[in-house]
N, C-alpha and C positions, 0 to 999 in steps of 0.2 A: 699608675692604674688604668688610666685612660687608654694607655699603647696596649698594657695587656690584655685587657678587654675588648680590645679592637682586633687583638691576635688571636686571642681564644673564638671571639664569634667568625671572623675568618677561616681559621680550621676546620670550627665546624662546618662552615656551609662547605669547604670543599670537601671534608670526609664524607658528606651526605650526597653531593655531585658525584663524587668518585664510586660511592658505591651505586647510587642510581643509573651511571654512567651519562653519556653526551646525550642531550637530545629526552631526558627520561620523562623530566618534565614536562617539555610539549607533549610527548607522548602520551602522557597521561589526562592533557587537559584536551588532545585528540580524541581520546576514549569517551570522553563527554559528551562531543561530537555525536558519537554513535547513540548516545541514549533516547534520543528523539525518534530514530528510526526503530529502534528496537521497540519504543512504546507504540509507536503505528502499528507493527506487525503485532504486537501481541493484541491490540487493542483489535485488529479484523479478523484473528484467530481462534481468541482464547473469548468463550463465552462468560467464565466465570471473571477474568480481571476487567471484561466490560461491565457486567454487573457488580462486583464491588466497589469499580473506579466510581460507576457513577453514584450509585450510593454515598459511598465515601466523600465524594463533592458536594452531593446535596446537603447531605447533614453536616458537612462543614461549613455549606452555605446560612444554612437552617441556624444551627448552634451560633455562627458568627452574629447574623442579625440578633436572636433571643441574648446572646452575652450582650451586645451595643446597648440593646435597648436596655436591658436590668441595668448595665453600667452608667447609660446618661439618667435613668431615674434616678440611681441610688445617688449619683454625683449631685442631681439637682435637688433631691432631700436634702442631702448631706450640708450641698452649700445655703440653701432657705434657713434650714437649721440653725447653723454657723452665723447665718447674718442676721437672723434674730436673736440670737443669745447675743451679739455683737451690740447691736441696737440697743437691747434691753440695758446693757451694760453703762453703756455711753450715754444714753438716757438716765442714767439713773447718777453717772457721776457726773453730768454737768448739772444736774440737781442740785448735787450735793456742794458742788464747787460755787454754783450761785449762791446756794444758800447760806456758805459762810461769807461771801462778801457782803449780800443783805444784812446778814445779823452783826454785822459789824459797826464799831460806834464810830468809825471813820466818816470825818464830814471833809467839808471842802478843806478847812483849815487842818487838817490832818496832815502829818508828815509822813515824810518818803519811807520812813522805817518801817512804819504802822502798814504801809499798803505792800512795801515787801515781804513782812511778815505774813499778812493774810495770802499773799500769794502763794509763799513756801507751805503754809498749813493745806489750803486749797490742791496744791501738786500732791501733798500726802495722802490728804483724803480721797484724792482721785485714783490714784497707786493702790492703794488700799481696797478700793471698791472693784478692781476688775480682779477677775481669777481666770485670763487667759492662759492655758498650756506653755507656752511657749513665751511666755513674757509679753509686757505692754509698754509700748513708747508712748512717752509724752511731749509736747510741745506745747507751750501757751502764748501767741504772738498778738503783736498789737495789729490792729486794722489800719492798713495806711489811710493816708489824706483825714487825718483826723485833727482837731486843735483843743489843746485841754490844759488845765493848770498842771496838772501832773502826770509824769508815767510811770509806769511800772515796765523794769526791764523784762524783755523775752528772755524765755526760759525754754529748756530743752534737754531731752535726755541727751545721754552720750549716743546712743546708736540711733537714733531718730534720722531717718530717710529724708534730712528735708528736701535733697534734688529730685525726689519723686513726685513732692508736691506741684499740680499741675496749676497755671494761671485760673483755668476754666473752674477749679475746686475752689480756690481762695474767692474767687468772686461770688460762688454760690454761696460760701460762709459769709463773706461779708454782707450778702444782700440780708441777714439775719431775719430769714423768711420763718424762722421757729422749728426748722424739720430738721432733721441729721443729712449731713451729707456724705456720701461714698465715694470712696475710686480704689479699684484692686490695685496693687504696687507687688514690686518683686525687692525681697530684703535680700540684699547681701548674705553672704556665709564667709565664716572667717577661712574655708577652703578656695574661697572663690569662685563658688558657685552662688546660688539664690533660694530663696524659699517662698512661695504665696504669701501675702497679707493683703491686708485692707485698711485703708486709713479713715477712720470719721472725724468729722469736723461741726463744731459747734460754735456760740457764739455766749462769751459772758460780757455782762456789765460790770465792772468794778468802778464803784463811785472813786468820783474825782479826776479818774484816770481813761475813761470812755470806754471803748467796745474792743475787747479783745477775743481773739480766736483759739478755740482749744481744738487741739488735733490728737487724738487717739491713735495710735498705731497697733494691729493686734497680728500675729504670727498665725498662719493659718496652715503650718506646715504639719500640723499632728491632722487635720483634714486631710490633706494631700496625700501620709501616709498611709492612712484607714483607705484612700479611694485607690491608692498603686495596691496595696494589699489584697482590695475585694478584685481589682480589674487583674491581676496575678491568678487570684483565685478560678475568677472565674474562665479565664485562658485556659488555666490546665483541665480546670472540669470540664471545657468543651473540646479540648485536645482529647482527655481520658475519654469522654461520650464519643466521639469520631472513631478514635481505634478501635474502642469495644463495637460498636457498630460495625465499624469494616471487618472485625474479629466474628462476629456473630451472621453477618451477610456471607464472607466467605465459606463458613461450616454449611451455611443453608445451602448456597449455591451450590457448591461441591456436591452436597448430597442430593439436589434436585437434578444438577448437568451430568453428575457419573452415569446414570443410565443411559442420557441421551448421547456422553461418548462412548461408551460401549456398542449401543446400535450404528454408531457411524462409524466405528472401527469394523463390525460385525458387517453393515453394508459395503464398505471397502473391500474387507477381506472376500464377499461375495460376489463382489466387481471383479476383484482379481482371481478368480477362477475356483476358489477355495468354497466350495459349494455346502460343507459340511459344516462352515461355522453357524453358531445359534445363538442370540441373547439368552441370558439366564433368567429363568422365570420365577420371581420370588414375591410373595404378599399378593392382595387382593385388589392393590390400588391402581390408578390409568396409568400407572407406568408397568404393572404388571400385565395391564392387558394390553399397552401396547408391544410389548415384547412376546405375548401369545399370538397377536395379532402378526407381528411380524413375522415370527417363526414360522407360523400357517403361511403366509405367505412365502418365504422361501422355500417350505417344501413342496410349496405346489410350483414353484419356478422352477424346483431341482428337478421335479419329475418330469416339469416339461421339457427342461433342455436335454433329461438324459434319453427323453423318447425322440428328440428335435437329432441328439448325437446319434443313437441307435438308428435313424432313419438315414442319418446322411451316411453314416459307414454303411448299411445295408445299400445304400445307393451307387457309392462309390466302389464297395465291391462288385455290384452289379454290373458297372460300366466297365470296370477292371477284366471281370470273367466272362464277360461278353466279349470283350477286346480281345483275349487271351483264346476263348473259344471261337472265335471267327477268323482267327491267322490257319487252322487246318485247311478248312475248307477253301478260304481266301489263297491258301498257297496251291490246292488241287487248281483250283479254278484258273490261276495265274497261269502254271503250267499248260492245262489246256488251251486255254488265250493266248498263248504265248504259240502254240504248234498252229493254232489256225492263222496268227496272223502272220506266221514265216510261209504259209502257204498260199495268204491270200491271194496272188497272182495266179493262179489255177481257179480259182473261184470266178463264178458270174458277177459281174461288178456288183449287185445289191448284194450278195452274200460277202464279197470283200469290205462293201465300208461297212458291213455288221462286225466283221473280224475289228474292225479297225476301232469302232465305237466302242468294241469289247475290251480291248486293250486300253483304250483311254480311260473309262470309265473303273476296270482293275485298278490301273495306277493311283488314279484318286481314289478309290476306296482304301488304298494300303493307306495313304497319306492321312486318311481320317483316320483310319486304326491305330496309326503313331500318333497322331494330336488327340486322341482320346486317351492310350495309354498314358502320355504326358501329363495330361489334364489330370486326369486321376492319382498320378504319382504326385503333382502338387497338392492334391486335394487332401492326400492323406499325409503329406507331410516326410514323404520318404523322397524328398530330392536331394542331391549333396552338389558343391560346385569341385569341379576338379581344376583348382587355379594353379595357371604359371604366370609369369612373368612375359606379357606378350606386347608386340609393335601392333596398337590400333590400326593406325596408317594404314600396315600391311594389310590386317585384315579385310580394310573397306577395300584396297585395290584390289584384292582377289575376288570380291564378292561383286563390286562392278564390273570386274573382267568377266565374273561368271553369267551376269546379268546382260552383258551389254548386248550379244543378240537376239536375246527379246526384248530389248529397248527399241533395235534397231528395225526390227519389224514392226514394232507399235509407233516408230516415226520419232524417237525422244530421243536425245542426246543426253549423257550423263559426264558430267564434269565434278572434279574432286578437288576442293581446295583443302590441305592439310597444313597446319601451321602449329604452334605453341611450341612449347622447349620441351615437354614432358610427356612424350606421346606413349611412353610405356608405361603398363599398367597391370595390375595383378588380377585377371579375370579368367573366367572359364572359355575358353577360346570357342568350344563349340556352341556354346550359348548364346554366345556375343553373336556369332556366326548365322545362327537361327533369326537373333534377333536383325541383322542387316537382311538378312534376306526377305524375311517379311515385311520391313519398310522398303526395301527395293521393287519389290513385287506389287505392294499396294500404290506405290507411287506410276510407277508404271502401268499398270491396271486404271487408276483414275488420271493419269496425266497428258489425255486425248495428245500423246502424241509430242507435248510441246517439252523445251528441255529441263532437265532435272539435277538439282544442285546436290551435290552432297560435301557437308563439313565436317572438318575436324579440326578440333582443338582442346586444350588442354592449360592446366595451370599444376603449382603444386599441390595441390588436395584432390582433385577429379578430373575425369577425360571424357568430353563428349562430343557426341555425333548426331549430326542433321541430317534429314532428307527433305526436300522443298520439291514438289513439283508443283507445275501451274494449270492443273486441271480445274474438274468442276468445283472442287471445294464441297464443304459442308454447312449444312445449314446448324442454327444452336441446337435445337433437338439431337442432330445425329452426333454432334460434337458431345453429346453428352453420354452415349451410348457407344461409341469407338471402340471402347475395349470391352463391351460383351459379349458372350459366347455366342457363334451362330447368327451374329445380328448383322445386317447389312443395309446400307443407306439406302439403295433404290433396289428394292426386293427384282424389280424388272430386268434391271441391266445384267447382262449376260457377262460371265467370267470368262476371261477371255486366257488366263494361267489355271485356271482348273485351284484354286484355294478352297481349304475346308469350313472359313469361315471363324477358326480359332486361331490364328496366326495372331493378330493382335493381341488378343489374352494371355498366349503363352510368351509373347514375349513382353508384356506388363509382368507376369509373373516370374519371367530370368531376371530384368532388372531390379523389380524387388529383391530377389534371391542375393543379387551381389551387395545389396545395401543402399542401390541407386535409384531412381527414379524416370520415367516413361512422359514426356511431355506431347503437349499437342494443340498447334494452333491451326487455323481453319479458316477460309473466308468462301462463301458460297461463289463459284465463278472465277474465282482468284487463285485456288490451289489451296493445300494443306501444307504445313510443317511440322513434322514429328522429330523428338530432340532426345535423345536417350544419355543420362548424365550417370558416369559408375565411377565408384572412387578409385583412386590409382592404388591404392592399398588394402590387400582384404580385410574386410572385416571394420573398417575407416567407416563415416557417417561423409553425407556431401549435405555441406549449408548452402553451396551456389554452383552454379554454371558456368562453363566457359563460355557456353554459346547460348546467346538470349532467343528465347522460343518465339516472341515475335521478329518476323523478319523485320531487314532495314526497310525494306521497300515499302513497308505497309505503311504510304504516307498517311493517310486516315485515322491512323491512333495517334498521330500529333497532335499533343497537347492532354492526352488522356491518359491513365494510369494504364502503362503496357503491360506488367506483372501477370504471369501467369496464375489461376486460382488453383489450390492444392487439394489434395485428398488422400486418406490412407489408400483404400480401394477402390474400384470402379464403382461399386455398389454404394461407395460414401463418401464418393468424389463432389466437391463441392463446386458448382459453377455462378456463373453469373451472364447476365444479358449484353451483349455487344453493343457500342455507341448506334451502330445503323441498324441493327437487328438482326444483322446476318454473319456476325463475327461471334467466335467464341476461340478464348485459351482454358486450357484445363490441363493440370497435372496429375498425375497419380503419383504416391512416391510411398515408403512404408512406414 
């Protein structure tokens, strides 16, 4: 039978393991480990959960305190009542037994048989006078150390727990103070357990036999059962009360929080651009007043946004229209200027110089119109990428070759350091060339004739190009505005290349359009470093750059945090003061 049971158990365990699959038990245990983080998340995000949890916990603590107090009070009262009953019965039994011995005709010449008869009569009387629900055990024991002519044999009930009598109790009883002595004991049960009980001791004076100790053992299991039932009732009642409070709190919290949740969802929708969302207005309470106030605020904000959007559209249309309208007279001016410029050799020196100035300013005017049209397209969201797989290093080499004469004229030497194993990327070549032209032109313009370093590097995710000059550099306030339109770090500084003031702003827009970013580091008197980072795959995001924004020769930043600060667009770009008060790192990303 044992073997059969073991085999059945093994088969059952095997079937369960097979059904769950290997490691299912550990996976289930692992699932329990996720409960903590989920509870923390719910605590942080859900006002209802937080309210219900706090209420249930506090109600549980309060109910536990009240239930414990009631249990202790009832237990004490029940014990006192039972103790008084035991004392009363024990006192009565002692008096009855002593009266039997006192009324006996036994004398010093009484025989042993008569003393034994008195003892049996006293035992019967004692047992008949007690009414313990669990039964009473009795023992009559001779006090040690006596010398008498006769003795009475010690008697005890079969279930009397003699081993539970402590020497201290026997000493107190033997001292014959006239008071009852009590001691709690554990009474064994037939099933191997135990029940609470109490032993009450007193003294009896037996004629010619000396002093004897009377011990009565009372079973208190009825009181323990009553107390356990009461405690279970209190526990179940407290649990039911806590659950009821939790349900009520959930209903109330849900009723109160629902309008708040609707307001939060509505505000999120408005923030996302859905300006037509409104909070339902019901009733006349404070929540309804909040809804009406919120809707009024949303209406006013929508009107303001609509007006600003319309003003922005008018402004964009004005710039676009003016740019287009200026092309026709500019073309005529260009033709007339080219004729004058070609014939400047036959003019007087002052007239020839005027023709040259006219030709140069017409060129700059054309560039300005082209940049204004491009900016207006960005503002209108009407730009698209013409992506193709391109070797970025080749574009960089072409751009550097284009600017070499201008760099040589300024006294600067441009060097290229192309490295990395993934130099091809899906980019718009025209826009990347424009970014490179703007960065190279800016470096030559402010490089003070010093070397200019161009770096190209890439990884599996992105490709980056850095342009570093060692010229005048910029102050912190200048770095914060370097991507602003028509902004110049030094308005009194003469332009040598003839830029329009929109180059870096357009470059930033081109980088953001690719899903990349344009970053700048600069230190006054030590030059600037611009780094453009683009994803190698069109539509992907860039999380890091193969090239650091802070150059390797920036020794003053050793031991400081050299990571660039980031922002979404120039007007929202975050900045920080540099350690020396003159240096700033700035990042612009989508």
